[in-house]
C-alpha positions in Angstrom: -24.3 -8.4 -1.0 -20.6 -8.7 -1.1 -19.0 -6.8 1.8 -16.0 -4.7 0.4 -13.3 -2.9 2.2 -10.8 -0.2 0.9 -8.1 1.8 2.5 -9.0 5.3 3.8 -5.9 6.9 2.7 -5.4 9.7 -0.1 -3.5 7.3 -2.5 -6.8 5.1 -2.7 -9.1 7.9 -3.9 -8.6 7.4 -7.8 -9.4 3.7 -7.3 -12.7 4.1 -5.5 -13.8 7.1 -7.5 -17.2 5.7 -8.6 -17.0 2.4 -6.9 -19.8 2.8 -4.3 -22.3 3.9 -7.1 -21.3 1.1 -9.3 -21.9 -1.4 -6.6 -25.4 0.0 -5.9 -27.3 -2.6 -3.7 -25.0 -5.4 -4.8 -22.3 -4.6 -2.3 -21.3 -2.5 0.6 -18.1 -0.3 0.6 -16.3 0.2 4.0 -13.3 2.6 4.3 -10.7 1.7 7.1 -7.2 1.4 7.9 -5.2 -1.1 6.2 -4.4 -3.4 9.3 -8.2 -3.4 10.1 -9.1 -4.2 6.5 -6.6 -7.2 6.7 -8.1 -8.3 10.0 -11.7 -8.2 8.5 -10.7 -10.2 5.4 -9.1 -12.8 7.6 -12.0 -13.2 10.1 -14.6 -13.2 7.3 -16.1 -9.8 8.2 -15.1 -8.7 4.7 -15.2 -10.6 1.5 -13.0 -8.4 -0.7 -10.6 -5.8 0.3 -7.8 -3.5 -1.0 -5.1 -4.7 1.4 -1.4 -4.1 1.6 0.8 -6.5 -0.2 2.4 -7.9 2.9 -1.2 -8.9 4.2 -1.8 -10.7 0.8 1.4 -12.7 1.5 0.2 -13.5 4.9 -3.3 -14.6 4.0 -4.7 -18.1 3.5 -5.6 -18.9 -0.1 -6.2 -15.2 -1.1 -6.9 -14.3 -4.6 -6.0 -11.2 -6.5 -9.2 -10.5 -8.5 -8.5 -7.2 -10.3 -5.6 -5.4 -12.1 -6.4 -2.2 -10.2 -3.8 -1.6 -7.7 -1.6 0.9 -5.9 2.0 0.8 -7.3 4.9 2.9 -8.2 7.5 2.8 -10.9 9.8 5.3 -9.3 9.6 8.0 -6.7 6.4 7.8 -4.7 6.8 10.8 -2.4 4.6 9.5 0.2 6.9 6.8 1.7 10.2 8.1 3.0 13.2 7.1 5.2 14.7 10.0 7.2 18.0 9.3 8.7 19.9 11.3 11.4 22.9 9.3 10.8 24.6 7.9 7.4 22.1 5.2 6.5 24.9 2.4 6.9 25.2 3.4 10.5 21.5 3.0 11.4 21.0 0.7 14.5 17.5 1.7 15.7 14.7 2.3 13.2 11.4 3.7 14.0 8.5 2.5 11.7 5.2 4.3 11.0 2.5 2.1 12.5 0.2 3.1 9.7 1.8 0.8 7.3 3.2 -2.8 7.5 4.2 -3.0 3.9 6.5 0.0 3.7 7.8 -1.2 7.1 9.0 -4.5 5.4 10.0 -2.7 2.4 12.6 -0.5 4.1 13.9 -3.4 6.2 14.5 -5.5 3.0 16.2 -2.5 1.5 18.6 -1.9 4.4 19.5 -5.5 4.7 20.2 -6.0 0.9 22.1 -2.6 0.5 24.0 -2.5 3.7 23.5 -5.8 5.5 21.5 -4.0 8.3 19.0 -5.5 10.7 18.2 -2.6 12.9 16.3 -2.7 16.2 12.8 -1.5 15.3 10.3 0.6 17.3 6.8 1.7 16.5 6.0 5.3 15.7 2.5 6.0 16.6 0.1 7.7 14.2 -0.3 10.6 16.6 3.3 10.6 17.8 5.6 13.3 16.9 8.7 11.8 14.6 11.1 14.5 16.0 10.6 13.2 19.4 11.2 9.5 18.8 14.5 8.0 19.9 15.7 6.4 16.7 18.6 6.8 14.3 16.2 6.8 11.3 12.3 7.0 10.9 10.3 5.6 8.2 7.2 7.7 7.4 4.2 7.3 5.1 1.3 9.5 4.0 0.9 13.2 4.9 3.8 13.1 7.2 6.1 11.8 4.6 4.8 14.2 2.0 5.3 17.5 3.8 8.8 18.8 4.4 10.7 17.5 7.3 11.6 20.0 10.1 14.2 17.9 11.7 18.0 17.6 10.8 18.6 14.7 8.8 21.8 13.4 7.1 19.8 11.4 4.5 16.3 11.3 3.2 15.4 8.4 0.9 12.1 8.3 -1.3 11.6 4.5 -0.6 9.8 4.1 -4.0 12.7 5.4 -5.9 15.2 3.2 -3.8 13.2 0.0 -4.4 12.9 0.6 -8.0 16.5 1.7 -8.8 17.8 -1.3 -6.5 15.7 -4.1 -8.0 14.9 -2.5 -11.4 11.2 -3.6 -10.8 8.1 -1.7 -9.8 6.8 -1.8 -6.2 3.1 -2.8 -5.4 1.7 -1.4 -2.2 -1.8 -2.7 -2.3 -4.2 -4.8 -4.5 -7.8 -6.0 -4.5 -7.9 -9.5 -2.9 -10.8 -11.9 -2.1 -10.8 -14.4 0.6 -11.3 -18.0 -0.4 -14.7 -19.6 -1.0 -16.7 -16.4 -1.2 -18.3 -17.4 -4.5 -18.7 -21.3 -3.9 -22.2 -20.8 -2.5 -23.3 -17.8 -4.4 -26.9 -17.1 -5.7 -28.0 -15.7 -9.0 -28.4 -12.4 -7.2 -24.9 -12.3 -5.9 -22.3 -10.1 -7.6 -20.0 -12.5 -9.3 -16.1 -12.4 -9.7 -16.2 -11.2 -13.3 -18.8 -8.4 -12.6 -16.8 -7.2 -9.5 -13.6 -7.2 -11.5 -15.2 -5.0 -14.1 -16.5 -2.7 -11.6 -13.1 -2.3 -9.8 -11.4 -1.7 -13.0 -14.0 0.8 -14.4 -13.9 2.8 -11.1 -10.0 2.9 -11.5 -10.5 4.0 -14.9 -13.0 6.7 -14.0 -10.6 7.9 -11.3 -7.7 8.3 -13.8 -10.1 10.3 -16.1 -11.1 12.7 -13.3 -7.8 13.0 -11.5 -7.6 16.8 -11.6 -11.2 16.9 -10.1 -10.2 14.5 -7.3 -7.0 16.5 -6.6 -9.1 19.8 -6.4 -11.5 18.1 -3.8 -8.8 16.6 -1.8 -5.9 19.0 -1.8 -7.0 21.6 0.9 -7.6 18.8 3.6 -4.1 17.5 3.0 -2.2 20.8 3.1 -1.3 20.3 -0.6 -1.9 22.4 -3.7 -4.2 21.0 -6.4 -1.2 20.9 -8.9 0.9 18.9 -6.2 -1.7 16.4 -5.7 -2.5 15.9 -9.3 1.2 15.4 -9.9 1.2 12.7 -7.2 -1.6 10.8 -8.7 -0.5 11.0 -12.2 3.3 10.7 -11.7 4.2 9.1 -8.5 1.6 6.5 -8.4 0.6 3.6 -10.9 -2.8 2.1 -10.6 -2.4 -1.0 -12.9 -1.1 -4.4 -11.9 0.8 -5.3 -15.2 3.5 -7.9 -15.7 6.3 -5.8 -14.3 4.3 -5.2 -11.1 3.7 -8.9 -10.9 7.4 -9.4 -11.0 8.0 -6.7 -8.5 5.4 -8.4 -6.1 7.0 -11.8 -6.3 10.5 -10.1 -5.7 9.2 -8.3 -2.6 7.6 -11.5 -1.4 10.7 -13.6 -1.7 13.0 -10.9 -0.2 10.6 -10.4 2.7 10.4 -14.1 3.2 14.2 -14.4 3.4 14.1 -12.0 6.4 11.2 -13.8 8.0 8.9 -11.0 7.7 6.2 -13.0 5.8 5.7 -16.7 5.4 7.9 -18.6 2.9 5.9 -19.0 -0.4 6.8 -22.7 -0.6 5.5 -23.4 3.0 2.3 -21.5 2.3 1.5 -23.5 -0.9 2.6 -27.0 0.5 
């Protein structure tokens, strides 16, 4: 049985819509925080996981096994930078500890656009953003989607900023397998091709039933069904196409230049 992990966030719902039932007794599906999934894949507690792109860059001989992914081609809504000063003046940046990928993305953008390398501090998941001592705050998820209460000079949608600055999509997460999991498989084990088919079929099912998923999830996240359906259908993109792959490599190269992830050449040496 393959041990599979997926992010427990709202943006994952369309990807895993029918995955558990498709897996049946051929695989187990665990939902957890991105950092824990990345740790589980690295230590061998998981075989396949939907992990943040930054964790894919940091992995050892990881393999992308599906074109099902979480990406954006413009405004993403759920990842924002809220700045109390004009962005070129940011010296201290608070980073939502819920995301390592968005934390790297905002640092890349600040450096490339303004030559900034601000001091960074962690913003805890339960910490009030209004109380953090920082010039700017990077938020993800529900906290980014709901209107800000503080006084901010600038508010950036980071998906929009990335796509306009680089003219490329941004990839937040994709399905990744650790090395060697199929080397000693048995006839009864779910093979790579079958799992790929299941992951993409679950994504396609989620796309077909987006309105239903939005209706089920909206109340618990303080959103209307219409807002959540628009988020799934317009702000997010769930296919890893040629443009997304180019965006992924651009992000990897830029993050490596800042020392945020290993240099691709040193990893492959």
